[in-house]
C-alpha positions as CSV (number, residue, x, y, z in Angstrom):
1,M,77.0,-7.6,37.6
2,L,74.2,-7.4,35.0
3,T,71.1,-9.5,34.0
4,I,69.8,-9.8,30.5
5,F,66.2,-11.1,30.1
6,V,65.4,-12.7,26.7
7,S,62.9,-15.2,25.3
8,I,64.0,-18.8,26.1
9,E,64.8,-19.7,22.5
10,F,67.1,-16.6,22.2
11,I,69.2,-17.5,25.3
12,P,71.9,-19.6,23.5
13,E,72.5,-16.7,21.0
14,V,73.0,-14.1,23.7
15,E,75.2,-16.5,25.7
16,Q,77.4,-17.0,22.6
17,I,77.8,-13.2,22.2
18,L,79.0,-13.0,25.8
19,L,81.6,-15.6,25.2
20,Q,83.3,-13.2,22.7
21,E,84.7,-11.3,25.7
22,D,86.9,-13.0,28.2
23,R,85.0,-14.0,31.4
24,L,82.1,-11.6,30.6
25,N,79.7,-14.5,31.2
26,E,80.9,-14.7,34.8
27,I,79.4,-11.3,35.6
28,V,76.5,-11.1,33.1
29,F,73.6,-13.5,33.5
30,V,71.1,-14.5,30.9
31,R,67.6,-15.3,32.1
32,D,64.2,-16.2,30.6
33,I,62.0,-13.1,29.9
34,K,59.1,-14.9,31.6
35,S,60.9,-14.8,35.0
36,P,58.4,-13.3,37.4
37,E,60.9,-10.8,38.9
38,K,63.0,-8.4,36.8
39,I,63.9,-6.0,39.6
40,G,66.7,-7.4,41.7
41,K,70.1,-6.7,43.0
42,F,71.7,-6.0,39.6
43,P,70.8,-3.7,36.7
44,Y,69.2,-5.3,33.7
45,L,68.4,-5.2,30.0
46,S,65.6,-7.0,28.1
47,I,65.5,-8.2,24.5
48,I,62.1,-8.6,22.9
49,D,61.2,-8.9,19.2
50,N,64.7,-8.2,18.2
51,E,64.9,-4.9,20.2
52,I,67.0,-4.1,23.2
53,I,64.8,-2.5,25.9
54,I,66.7,-0.1,28.2
55,P,64.7,0.5,31.4
56,L,64.6,3.7,33.5
57,R,67.4,3.7,36.1
58,W,65.5,4.8,39.2
59,D,68.4,3.9,41.6
60,N,70.5,7.1,40.9
61,S,73.5,5.0,40.1
62,T,74.0,7.0,36.9
63,P,73.0,10.6,35.9
64,P,69.3,10.7,35.0
65,Y,70.2,11.3,31.3
66,L,68.0,9.0,29.3
67,L,69.3,6.6,26.7
68,P,66.8,5.5,24.0
69,S,64.3,3.1,25.5
70,L,64.2,0.9,22.4
71,V,67.2,0.0,20.3
72,P,67.3,-2.4,17.3
73,F,69.3,-5.4,18.4
74,S,72.8,-6.0,17.3
75,K,75.8,-7.8,18.8
76,E,77.8,-4.4,18.9
77,K,75.0,-2.5,20.6
78,L,74.4,-5.2,23.2
79,L,78.0,-5.5,24.2
80,G,78.5,-1.8,24.1
81,L,75.5,-1.3,26.5
82,I,76.8,-4.1,28.8
83,F,80.2,-2.5,29.1
84,H,78.6,1.0,29.6
85,I,76.5,-0.3,32.5
86,L,79.6,-2.1,33.9
87,E,81.5,1.2,33.7
88,N,84.1,0.0,31.3
89,D,84.1,3.1,29.1
90,P,86.9,2.1,26.6
91,K,85.2,-1.1,25.7
92,A,81.7,0.5,25.6
93,F,82.9,3.2,23.1
94,E,84.7,0.6,21.1
95,Y,81.5,-1.3,20.4
96,L,79.1,1.7,20.3
97,N,81.2,3.8,17.9
98,N,79.2,4.4,14.7
99,T,75.9,3.5,16.3
100,E,73.0,5.8,17.2
101,L,73.7,5.1,20.9
102,Y,77.1,6.7,20.9
103,P,76.0,10.4,21.4
104,A,73.7,9.6,24.3
105,V,76.3,7.4,26.1
106,E,78.9,10.1,25.5
107,Q,76.6,12.8,27.0
108,Q,75.8,10.6,30.0
109,N,79.5,10.0,30.7
110,K,80.2,13.8,30.4
111,L,77.6,14.4,33.1
112,K,79.0,11.7,35.3
113,Y,82.5,13.0,35.1
114,G,81.7,16.7,35.1
115,I,83.0,17.3,31.6
116,P,81.5,20.5,29.9
117,I,78.8,19.8,27.3
118,P,79.0,22.4,24.6
119,S,75.7,21.5,22.9
120,T,73.2,18.8,22.4
121,T,73.7,16.6,19.4
122,E,71.1,13.9,19.9
123,V,68.1,13.2,17.8
124,G,65.1,11.1,18.9
125,D,61.7,11.3,20.5
126,E,60.7,14.7,21.8
127,Y,60.1,13.5,25.4
128,R,63.7,12.2,25.8
129,I,65.3,15.3,24.2
130,L,63.4,17.7,26.4
131,H,64.1,15.7,29.6
132,N,67.8,15.4,28.7
133,E,68.1,19.2,28.1
134,G,66.6,19.7,31.5
135,V,69.1,17.2,33.0
136,I,72.1,18.9,31.3
137,L,71.1,22.3,32.7
138,H,70.3,20.9,36.1
139,Y,73.4,18.8,36.7
140,G,75.9,19.6,34.1
141,Y,77.9,22.5,32.7
142,A,76.6,23.5,29.3
143,P,78.0,26.9,28.1
144,G,75.9,26.7,24.9
145,L,72.7,26.3,26.8
146,Q,73.1,28.8,29.6
147,Q,71.2,31.6,27.9
148,R,68.2,29.4,27.3
149,N,65.3,28.4,29.6
150,N,65.6,27.0,33.1
151,P,65.7,23.2,33.7
152,D,62.1,23.1,35.0
153,F,60.9,24.5,31.6
154,Y,62.3,21.4,29.9
155,Y,61.2,19.0,32.6
156,S,57.6,20.3,32.4
157,H,57.5,20.2,28.6
158,A,59.0,16.7,28.7
159,I,56.2,15.6,31.1
160,S,53.6,16.9,28.7
161,R,55.1,15.0,25.8
162,T,54.8,11.5,27.1
163,A,51.8,9.2,27.7
164,N,54.0,6.8,29.7
165,G,53.3,7.2,33.4
166,D,56.7,6.0,34.5
167,E,58.5,8.4,32.2
168,A,56.4,11.3,33.4
169,A,57.0,10.4,37.0
170,F,60.8,10.0,36.3
171,S,60.9,13.6,35.0
172,M,58.7,14.8,37.8
173,R,61.2,13.4,40.3
174,E,64.0,15.3,38.7
175,M,61.9,18.5,38.7
176,A,61.2,18.0,42.4
177,T,64.9,17.5,43.1
178,L,65.6,20.8,41.3
179,F,62.9,22.5,43.5
180,M,64.4,21.0,46.6
181,D,67.9,22.3,45.6
182,Q,66.3,25.8,45.2
183,G,64.5,25.6,48.6
184,R,61.1,25.3,47.0
185,K,60.0,22.4,49.3
186,A,56.2,22.8,49.1
187,E,56.4,22.9,45.2
188,A,58.6,19.8,45.3
189,E,56.1,17.9,47.4
190,Q,53.3,18.8,45.0
191,V,55.2,17.6,42.0
192,L,56.0,14.3,43.8
193,L,52.4,13.8,44.7
194,R,51.5,14.3,41.0
195,A,54.2,11.7,40.2
196,W,52.7,9.3,42.7
197,E,49.4,9.5,40.7
198,E,51.2,8.9,37.4
199,V,53.7,6.2,38.1
200,I,52.8,2.6,37.1
201,S,55.6,0.2,38.0
202,E,56.2,-0.9,41.6
203,E,59.9,0.1,41.2
204,G,58.9,3.6,40.1
205,R,56.3,3.9,42.9
206,K,58.8,3.0,45.6
207,N,61.4,5.4,44.3
208,I,58.8,8.2,44.2
209,H,57.9,7.3,47.7
210,L,61.5,7.5,48.6
211,A,61.8,11.0,47.1
212,L,58.7,12.0,49.1
213,I,60.3,10.8,52.3
214,K,63.4,13.0,51.6
215,C,61.1,15.9,50.9
216,W,59.1,15.4,54.1
217,M,62.3,15.1,56.1
218,E,63.5,18.5,54.7
219,Q,60.3,20.0,56.0
220,L,60.9,18.9,59.6
221,V,61.3,21.8,62.0
222,L,60.8,22.1,65.7
223,P,58.3,21.3,67.2
224,Y,58.2,18.2,65.0
225,P,54.6,17.5,63.9
226,E,53.5,14.0,65.0
227,D,51.5,13.4,61.8
228,L,54.5,14.2,59.6
229,L,56.9,12.0,61.7
230,E,54.4,9.1,61.5
231,K,54.1,9.5,57.7
232,I,57.9,9.4,57.4
233,K,58.2,6.4,59.6
234,T,55.6,4.5,57.7
235,G,57.2,5.4,54.4
236,I,60.6,4.3,55.5
237,S,59.3,1.0,56.8
238,S,57.5,0.3,53.5
239,C,60.5,1.3,51.3
240,L,62.9,-0.7,53.4
241,E,60.8,-3.9,53.0
242,Y,60.7,-3.4,49.2
243,F,64.4,-2.6,48.7
244,E,65.5,-5.4,51.1
245,S,63.4,-7.9,49.2
246,N,65.1,-6.8,46.0
247,E,68.6,-6.8,47.5
248,K,69.1,-3.1,46.8
249,T,71.7,-2.7,49.5
250,L,72.7,0.9,48.8
251,Q,69.1,2.1,49.0
252,V,68.6,0.0,52.1
253,A,71.7,1.5,53.8
254,L,70.7,5.1,52.9
255,L,67.2,4.5,54.2
256,L,68.6,3.2,57.4
257,L,70.4,6.6,57.8
258,D,67.1,8.4,57.5
259,A,65.5,5.9,59.9
260,T,68.4,6.7,62.4
261,H,67.7,10.4,62.1
262,I,63.9,10.0,62.7
263,A,64.4,7.7,65.6
264,N,67.0,10.1,67.1
265,I,64.7,13.1,67.0
266,S,61.9,10.9,68.4
267,Q,64.3,10.2,71.3
268,S,64.2,6.4,70.4
269,Y,67.9,6.2,70.9
270,A,68.2,2.4,71.1
271,E,66.2,2.0,67.9
272,A,68.4,4.7,66.2
273,L,71.6,2.9,67.2
274,G,70.3,-0.4,65.7
275,Y,69.6,1.4,62.4
276,I,73.0,3.1,62.2
277,R,74.9,-0.1,63.0
278,R,73.1,-1.9,60.2
279,A,73.9,0.9,57.7
280,I,77.6,0.9,58.7
281,D,77.8,-2.9,58.3
282,I,76.4,-2.6,54.7
283,F,78.7,0.3,53.7
284,E,81.7,-1.6,55.0
285,E,80.8,-4.9,53.4
286,E,80.2,-3.1,50.1
287,G,83.6,-1.2,50.4
288,M,81.8,2.2,50.4
289,D,84.4,4.0,52.6
290,M,83.1,7.5,52.2
291,L,79.5,6.5,53.1
292,A,80.8,4.3,56.0
293,A,82.7,7.3,57.3
294,S,79.6,9.5,57.0
295,A,77.6,6.9,58.9
296,H,80.2,6.8,61.7
297,L,79.9,10.6,61.9
298,Q,76.1,10.2,62.3
299,K,76.6,7.4,64.9
300,G,79.0,9.7,66.8
301,T,76.4,12.4,66.9
302,L,73.8,10.0,68.0
303,L,75.9,8.5,70.8
304,G,77.2,11.9,71.8
305,T,73.6,13.3,72.2
306,W,72.7,10.2,74.2
307,A,75.8,10.6,76.4
308,Q,75.1,14.3,77.1
309,N,71.5,13.4,78.1
310,G,72.3,11.3,81.1
311,N,74.0,8.3,79.6
312,P,77.7,8.8,80.3
313,Q,78.6,5.2,79.2
314,F,78.3,6.4,75.6
315,F,81.0,9.1,75.7
316,K,83.8,6.7,74.7
317,P,81.8,4.9,72.0
318,A,80.8,8.4,70.6
319,I,84.5,9.4,70.5
320,E,85.5,6.2,68.9
321,S,82.9,6.7,66.1
322,Y,84.2,10.2,65.4
323,Q,87.8,8.9,65.4
324,K,86.8,6.3,62.8
325,T,85.4,9.1,60.7
326,L,88.8,10.8,60.6
327,Y,90.4,7.7,59.0
328,T,88.6,8.7,55.8
329,F,87.9,12.5,56.2
330,T,91.4,13.7,56.9
331,K,92.7,17.2,57.4
332,E,94.2,17.1,53.9
333,N,91.4,15.7,51.8
334,S,88.3,16.9,53.8
335,P,89.4,19.9,55.9
336,E,85.9,21.1,56.6
337,V,84.6,17.7,57.8
338,F,87.8,17.2,59.8
339,A,87.4,20.5,61.5
340,D,83.7,19.8,62.3
341,V,84.6,16.5,63.8
342,Q,87.4,18.1,65.9
343,H,84.8,20.6,67.2
344,K,82.5,17.7,68.3
345,L,85.4,15.8,69.8
346,G,86.5,18.9,71.8
347,V,83.0,19.1,73.4
348,L,82.9,15.4,74.3
349,Y,86.5,15.3,75.7
350,A,85.6,18.2,78.0
351,E,82.4,16.6,79.3
352,M,83.5,12.9,79.6
353,P,83.5,11.8,83.2
354,D,86.7,10.2,84.5
355,E,88.9,10.0,87.6
356,H,90.5,13.2,88.6
357,K,94.0,12.3,87.4
358,K,92.8,11.7,83.9
359,R,90.6,14.8,83.7
360,G,93.7,16.9,83.1
361,I,94.7,14.7,80.1
362,W,91.2,14.9,78.6
363,A,91.3,18.7,79.0
364,G,94.5,18.9,77.0
365,V,93.1,16.7,74.3
366,S,89.9,18.8,74.2
367,S,91.8,22.0,73.9
368,A,93.9,20.6,71.0
369,S,90.7,19.5,69.2
370,F,89.1,23.0,69.6
371,H,92.3,24.6,68.2
372,E,92.2,22.3,65.2
373,A,88.6,23.3,64.5
374,L,89.5,27.0,64.8
375,E,92.4,26.6,62.5
376,F,89.9,26.0,59.7
377,Y,86.8,27.9,60.9
378,S,88.5,31.3,61.1
379,K,86.6,34.5,62.2
380,E,87.1,36.1,58.8
381,V,85.9,33.3,56.6
382,Y,83.4,31.4,58.8
383,P,82.2,33.8,61.4
384,Y,79.1,31.9,62.4
385,E,80.9,28.6,62.9
386,Y,83.8,30.4,64.6
387,A,81.4,31.9,67.2
388,S,79.9,28.5,67.8
389,I,83.2,26.9,68.4
390,C,84.4,29.7,70.6
391,N,81.3,29.5,72.8
392,N,81.7,25.7,73.2
393,F,85.5,26.1,73.8
394,A,84.7,28.5,76.6
395,N,82.1,26.1,78.0
396,A,84.9,23.5,78.0
397,Y,87.3,25.7,79.9
398,V,84.7,26.1,82.6
399,K,84.5,22.3,82.9
400,F,88.3,21.7,82.8
401,P,89.9,20.9,86.2
402,P,91.6,23.9,87.8
403,A,95.0,24.9,86.4
404,I,97.9,25.8,88.6
405,R,99.3,28.8,86.8
406,T,96.3,30.1,84.9
407,D,92.6,30.7,85.5
408,N,90.5,28.7,83.2
409,H,87.5,31.0,83.8
410,V,89.6,34.0,82.5
411,K,90.3,32.0,79.3
412,A,86.6,31.1,79.1
413,L,85.7,34.8,79.2
414,Y,88.0,35.5,76.3
415,Y,86.4,32.9,74.1
416,Y,82.9,34.0,75.2
417,Q,83.8,37.6,74.2
418,E,85.1,36.3,70.8
419,A,81.7,34.6,70.2
420,L,79.8,37.8,71.3
421,E,81.6,39.9,68.7
422,I,80.0,37.7,66.0
423,R,76.7,37.0,67.8
424,T,75.3,40.5,67.6
425,A,71.9,41.4,68.9
426,D,70.5,42.2,65.5
427,R,71.7,39.1,63.7
428,Y,71.8,36.3,66.3
429,P,69.7,37.4,69.3
430,F,69.0,34.0,70.8
431,E,72.6,32.7,70.4
432,R,73.8,36.0,71.9
433,A,71.5,35.6,74.9
434,I,72.8,32.1,75.6
435,T,76.4,33.3,75.3
436,L,75.8,36.2,77.6
437,L,74.4,33.9,80.3
438,N,77.4,31.6,79.9
439,Y,79.7,34.6,80.2
440,L,77.9,35.6,83.4
441,E,78.2,32.2,85.0
442,A,82.0,32.1,84.3
443,S,82.4,35.6,85.6
444,W,81.3,34.5,89.1
445,N,84.2,32.1,89.3
446,V,87.0,34.2,88.1
447,R,89.8,34.5,90.7
448,N,89.5,38.0,92.1
449,D,91.7,39.8,94.5
450,P,89.9,39.2,97.8
451,S,91.1,42.5,99.2
452,S,89.3,44.7,96.6
453,F,86.0,44.9,94.8
454,N,86.4,44.6,91.0
455,V,84.1,47.4,89.9
456,A,84.8,47.0,86.2
457,R,83.8,43.3,86.2
458,F,80.7,44.1,88.3
459,D,79.6,46.8,85.9
460,D,80.3,44.4,83.0
461,M,78.1,41.7,84.5
462,I,75.3,44.1,85.2
463,A,75.3,45.3,81.6
464,K,75.4,41.8,80.2
465,A,72.6,40.5,82.5
466,E,70.4,43.5,81.6
467,E,71.0,42.9,77.9
468,A,70.2,39.2,78.2
469,R,66.9,39.9,80.1
470,Q,65.7,42.2,77.3
471,L,67.2,40.5,74.2
472,V,64.6,37.7,73.6
473,K,61.2,36.7,74.9
474,D,62.2,33.4,76.4
475,S,61.0,32.8,79.9
476,S,64.0,30.6,80.9
477,I,66.5,33.1,79.6
478,I,64.7,36.0,81.3
479,T,64.5,34.1,84.6
480,E,68.2,33.2,84.5
481,A,69.2,36.8,83.7
482,E,67.1,38.1,86.6
483,R,68.8,35.6,88.9
484,H,72.1,37.0,88.0
485,L,70.9,40.6,88.5
486,E,69.5,39.6,92.0
487,N,72.8,38.0,93.0
488,L,74.7,41.0,91.8
489,S,72.4,43.3,93.8
490,L,73.0,41.1,96.9
491,L,76.8,41.2,96.2
492,K,76.8,45.0,96.0
493,E,74.7,45.2,99.2
494,N,77.1,42.9,101.1
495,I,80.1,44.8,99.9
496,K,78.5,48.1,101.0
497,N,77.6,46.6,104.4
498,G,81.1,45.3,104.8
499,Q,82.6,48.7,104.0
500,N,80.2,50.3,106.6
501,D,81.2,47.8,109.3
502,A,84.9,48.6,108.6
């Protein structure tokens, strides 16, 4: 869908042009240029004084490669631009061939489809050329440009070459995105705050605000600063109101995902659940399967967190959300996401409360999920993830109902040991301390021969408790390690007294 705004006396001519293509007038609407609102659900073009005005596309629906902002009107150029915006490439190039728009549209399409761009062939105003060179280096593959300056060089020079506030802000947003990609979060925020001062249009202002929200969210670390959380919440509320009023459904749904995350970390679980449900409804209504699956993944994480924090009624809904994710992210087309979801399912299956007869079934399903996760996250290729899965698999074994022929706690010790091989004291001290304490807890429950004292296991537990006590300066970990050492000392004393009595 597309809207074309023109002066009222020019409407019949544009409508006649649309009739040259079968049923094009059913998806392209012609409106009076004096209509008060030009930002709505659909992209738009304007025609003034015999020139086609191509607006900045703030919505990220296309690569941020700029087409000329003003183009002399012709039937061919108008139809070519219409088909380009509607993503009908053959028809677009049919009409734009031999026009000055052809090179720019071709470059934009190459960026969109990941086609190498050997060199820049465009001519035009200096701002647009500099901005586009930055975009090519930032988002595309341009062998002929690789030895030249970095993208931010072109963005900054483009900004200095325009007096148009929205154009400057548009390039600043791309520069900030580049900085975010490079981990330069503070610099990205400063650039966006500059853009906030430059931007003129309400559409541009809301999109700069949206970029600032993303930047602020990237800066969230524990303990979450209340002032930053409040700034993000206020920004999301303001942007949601604007994008909803303009029927920008994709932006609304993506903002709802951000709102879900903020509500979740603020422990406003009911609020978070409301946001994620709205986002899923939008994605499913719009046929955005990948985004809907990603939202189900986020919903599963939300419900799983809620379930593990004293709300057991959410175990099954969390599992159902994860399972819906797997309809789209399969083992064949998205092995990493599939494995990650299997890991999460393994944890939930192990912890879900149920009657005793069914606990054994859930244990089997949990074990199968963990094995699926480990099939992808191998020790050699993904050591950190492998250790995390092993630690949680061991935790699951501790929670499984007792097995007749095997000792679940022995299996747990094996997987804890696998995790400890990766979680070394120099690289992951906190994670190692947690795993050491888990290992100790399982060690107390291993089936030992009641007629003899297992000296090797006792010495192993002493060593691990001592290491955990000294590994990190965390009072809860130190206290827990000292509890194990005290109990081990009492055990040794009891064994000694028993031997003396004998």
